[in-house]
C-alpha positions as CSV (number, residue, x, y, z in Angstrom):
1,X,-0.1,0.1,-0.1
2,X,1.4,3.5,-0.8
3,X,0.2,7.2,-0.1
4,X,-0.9,7.2,-3.7
5,X,-3.3,4.9,-2.5
6,X,-5.2,7.7,-0.4
7,X,-6.9,10.6,-1.3
8,X,-5.2,14.0,0.4
9,X,-8.2,15.2,2.0
10,X,-8.0,11.0,3.7
11,X,-4.6,11.0,4.6
12,X,-4.8,14.6,6.1
13,X,-8.0,13.9,8.2
14,X,-5.9,10.6,9.3
15,X,-3.0,12.7,10.3
16,X,-6.1,14.7,12.8
17,X,-6.8,11.7,13.9
18,X,-3.7,10.3,14.6
19,X,-2.6,13.5,16.7
20,X,-6.1,13.4,18.8
21,X,-5.3,10.1,19.6
22,X,-2.0,11.0,20.1
23,X,-2.8,13.5,22.2
24,X,-5.4,11.1,24.2
25,X,-2.8,9.0,25.2
26,X,-0.7,11.6,26.5
27,X,-3.6,12.6,28.7
28,X,-4.5,9.0,29.7
29,X,-0.7,8.3,31.2
30,X,-0.6,11.4,32.5
31,X,-3.9,10.8,34.6
32,X,-2.9,7.0,35.6
33,X,0.4,8.2,36.8
34,X,-0.9,11.0,38.9
35,X,-3.9,8.6,40.4
36,X,-2.8,5.5,41.5
37,X,-6.3,4.2,42.4
38,X,-7.2,5.4,39.3
39,X,-8.5,2.8,36.4
40,X,-9.7,3.3,32.6
41,X,-14.1,3.4,32.7
42,X,-14.4,2.8,29.4
43,X,-15.4,-1.0,28.9
44,X,-14.6,-1.0,24.9
45,X,-11.3,0.5,25.7
46,X,-10.6,-2.0,28.5
47,X,-11.0,-4.5,26.4
48,X,-8.3,-3.8,24.1
49,X,-5.8,-1.8,26.1
50,X,-6.5,-2.9,29.9
51,X,-7.4,-1.5,32.8
52,X,-4.3,-0.1,33.7
53,X,-3.3,0.9,30.0
54,X,0.2,1.5,28.7
55,X,2.0,2.9,25.8
56,X,2.9,-0.9,24.7
57,X,-0.8,-1.3,24.1
58,X,-2.6,1.7,23.7
59,X,-0.2,2.1,20.9
60,X,-0.5,-0.8,18.4
61,X,-4.0,-0.4,19.0
62,X,-4.7,3.5,18.3
63,X,-2.3,3.2,15.3
64,X,-4.8,0.1,14.0
65,X,-7.6,2.2,14.8
66,X,-6.3,5.4,12.0
67,X,-5.3,3.4,9.7
68,X,-8.5,1.1,9.5
69,X,-10.8,4.6,10.0
70,X,-8.0,5.9,7.0
71,X,-8.9,2.7,5.2
72,X,-12.9,2.8,5.6
73,X,-13.3,6.5,4.2
74,X,-11.0,6.2,1.3
75,X,-13.6,2.9,0.5
76,X,-16.4,4.9,1.3
77,X,-15.4,8.1,-1.0
78,X,-15.1,5.9,-3.8
79,X,-18.6,4.2,-3.6
80,X,-21.5,7.0,-5.1
81,X,-24.0,6.0,-2.2
82,X,-21.4,7.2,0.3
83,X,-19.3,9.4,-0.8
84,X,-20.8,12.2,0.5
85,X,-19.8,10.8,4.1
86,X,-16.4,9.4,4.0
87,X,-15.7,12.2,6.4
88,X,-17.6,11.1,9.2
89,X,-15.8,8.3,11.0
90,X,-12.3,10.0,11.2
91,X,-13.9,13.3,12.1
92,X,-16.2,11.6,15.0
93,X,-13.5,9.7,16.1
94,X,-11.0,12.4,16.4
95,X,-14.1,14.4,18.4
96,X,-13.7,11.3,20.8
97,X,-10.2,11.5,21.4
98,X,-10.6,15.4,21.8
99,X,-13.4,14.8,24.4
100,X,-11.3,12.2,26.5
101,X,-8.0,14.7,26.6
102,X,-10.1,17.2,27.8
103,X,-12.1,15.2,30.5
104,X,-8.3,13.6,31.5
105,X,-7.2,16.8,32.2
106,X,-9.6,18.6,33.6
107,X,-11.3,16.0,36.1
108,X,-10.4,16.2,39.6
109,X,-8.2,13.7,41.4
110,X,-11.0,11.3,43.9
111,X,-11.2,12.5,47.4
C-alpha cells in the first residue's frame, strides 16, 4: 500500500485523527500516573488496552484504529452512495479523542 492509494483529504483527516489519538494517549498516561487508584472506565477501551493502559498496548491499537478509519474513509469515498459521508468516521473518532483528552486533564483527583 502506498500513499498514492489515499486521497489527500483522507490523509489530512488521518493526520488529525492520529494527533488527537496521541493527545488522548498522553492525557491517559498523565492521569494514570497522577492517580494510583484510578483505572480505565470505558468498557470498550478496557477490552483492548486493559484496566491500567500502557503505551505498549495503546500504541498498536491506536495505530490500527487510525489506519482502519483511513481505509474505511477511502473506501466510502469511492462509492457513490457514501461519497458525501466519507469524512464522518474520522471526524467522529477525532472528536471522541479530543473529548477524552479534555476530560483527562480537567477531572479532579478522587477524595
